[in-house]
Phi, psi and omega in degrees: 000320179297317179296321180297314180294323178297316180296321178296324178294319176300316179298318180297320179297315181292320176298328176298322177297315180296322179296317177299315183295310182293326177296318179294320177298322178296320178297316180298316180295318181298316178297321178301312182296317184294325184261000183300317182298317180292322182291329183294340181294334179230117188303315183296331180293330179297314181297314180298315183296315179294323178298316178296319181297315179296320180299323179281326186278329187298317178295331179291313179297320180299319178294322177298317180295317181298327184290338182242359187296128172062027184300326183241025184244023183285113177232116184293155173276076183204203182237130178277130181242140181263172178296326178294326182281323182227070186296321184290318179294316178297319180298322180296316181293319179296323179294319178295315180301316179296321183291323181272356174083042178214171181281146176287156176295156177269342178228145175231125179245132171259132184233165185272352182261158179281081181223158169215127185205147171233131178223158184227120177295152183207162180229167181055055178058030177094359182284333180250109183285152177239212184284148180257134182230157182226143174237133176234132178276132179302325176302329174291320178295327179288320190261352180249149171285170180299318180293322177295323175297322175305317181296318180295315180295319179297323177298312183296316179285337179298336177297336184256002184289149178299134179094351178256291181229089184299325180243051184297324178299317178296314182297312182295316183299317184281329175295318177298319179300316179295320178297320180294323177299312182297317180293320182297316184284346176282351186269350192280340180069210182270099182196176174300320179301320179293317180297318178292316185292334182299327177297313182287323177296320176299320178296317179296320178298319178300314180299317181292321176301325183281341187244337184292335175299321177292324177296321179294323175296324177297323177296318179295323178294321178293324175298319179294323177298320178296318181293324179296330180269308188270347183101151184298308187292321179296319180294317178297319179296320179295318180296320177294324186287329187300308178294331176295318179294323178297315179294318180296318181294320177301314180292321180297317179294318183293320189257349183228277190295332184259009186294327180286339177277313180300329180281358179075021184263349182065041184242144175230155166290171176306127186298333178292343184251002182295311183280328174293328174296322177297320177298318178295321178297318178299331181272356183286152178297324181301312181287324179300322176295316179296320179297317178299321178295318181292326177290321181288326183221077182298143178295145179291131180268133175287138180242152182217148176295348178267358180293139176267348181239140172291161174303145183299325179301318180292321180294317179296318180298321180295321179291317182292342177281351180283163178301144184295330183266016179299133182087005179087172182265060180285124178289154177296120184290313184196154173264011182297138177296147184294344177299338178292348176286343184276145166280129183052068183305316183295315181293318180293316179297323179297324179299324180292327177290317179298333183282349179293131183304321183283350181276348181296128178084357179289142176270139182258136177228149171304155188307313184292320177296326176297315179298319179296314182297316182290317179298319178295319178296322178295318178296320178299318180293324181288329184269344185302315180299322180293318180295322176295317179297321180294320178297322180291318184285322184268350180054048179184183179301153182223132171213189184298317179298318180295324178294318179293324175297320179296322177297315179297329181270012179063032179257005180300318178301325179295321178295318179300320180295339179268358178294142180294144176254106181305131179089356181239021175064020178078007181291152180276078178271133188255025174302142185301317182294323178291322178296320178297319177296319180295320178298317180295318180294319180294320179295317178298319181293321177296319177300315180294325178295320176294321177300317180300319179294318179292326178294320177298327181277353179081010182272341166234148188223136173282130178231164176217125174219170188282350179268319186243357183069210179283129182203169179259137172253127182257149167302155185302128177080352186287325184300307180295322180296322179293318177303314182293321183293318179293318178299318181294330183282319188233354180219057182293151181251165175058035175075004180289149178279167179301138181222109183266002187298318181295319180292320176298320180297324180289317187265357177075030179264117181291148178286130177276161177292138177283162179304328182292333182271346186291000000 
């Protein structure tokens, strides 16, 4: 009864929005009809009057469209798998559905992101339920055990279990509608639409404040449903693991699989190795240390009255307060990762990467070649400002050899003065602090230019491993020697003059004749 009344309240709130919108449109139409005769007497007034009417009506119509847009068109960016293709995973999901007392989904989608979700299409504002679908992220299959995956699936299906949310389709559909209303009206900025929309956005915020507390209770109820099936400790472990996997996946994409995308090169590692790489990253000492730190001191979660989920710390505490034998004394079946439930894990996981919209057209490279391509692009970007400054100061072509010649000819300060000043439009401002920044930037760029030359010669190499990510490996003693050589060339100590001989010796750049010898 409580769930039924909650769903009816959600429906009443959404219908209130439609009543406000349609009422306002009716007022606009009524005013139009009443003033049409007067406006027709002067032609220009018709245009002005219709323009004002449209300006007031368009945000209302836009909000109505936003509230129902794509309600039943949710299709994940992944691969749909059938029972014939993945029998073991489907059997597991059906067993969980039967245990929590609800119907299994009719479709199962595997996706490349760390998500788990069940949704149900609906019509007539959620009153008529449709097909139920489920999405599972391969990173969860990689990072959770089979029993922990049971807990996650039981939680998602628990939202639809009898006695929890009798009208879950209605509740979910209308909550999404209210969120879309609020988001749509936040986009208009300073305009008539914004002024009109602020009224409706305020109404949507009020509705959500009044209903999201019930949604958070629903999440806790779904956690209890998971614990009744998978066990208290397994469910608590799964809940702790989920934010860790999200953090690990974000870092893995940023520092490994996505480096070729962030660099603007349109490069990916072999798609068959993207998820196996994530598994290797999870097993690295670097991530295990980070995981231990996050478990010992979890980051504080920001909370909002509009949140649909309670903080994870609160959810874990609620589960751990349950009886230890909840769900029976089921022994741990296996510590095997849930990815083992898949037929052809590498091939199936690769399909989910190919299904990502942004992955279309990406070129694939082996991991080390990917590191080389990205590292080389980074060095090019770091050296470009110095080379531009050198061309401007020397009025001619610029490369490493020309720069070392310029240092020998005491022209390095002129090049530094031509270095761009961020935030100052590239003007040659000679403020001491800006000059110091330009000197540091120029020195870093010269170092990167020397690195690029050494990389071409094979004396430094871009590598990638799960402990250190993308990094440079130097021949023995070369790293320190390069530091000393760059310092001797442009930052000599104890009053010594610039000396490029050591740097030339390292990079193989012959000394050019000085002007005095010409």
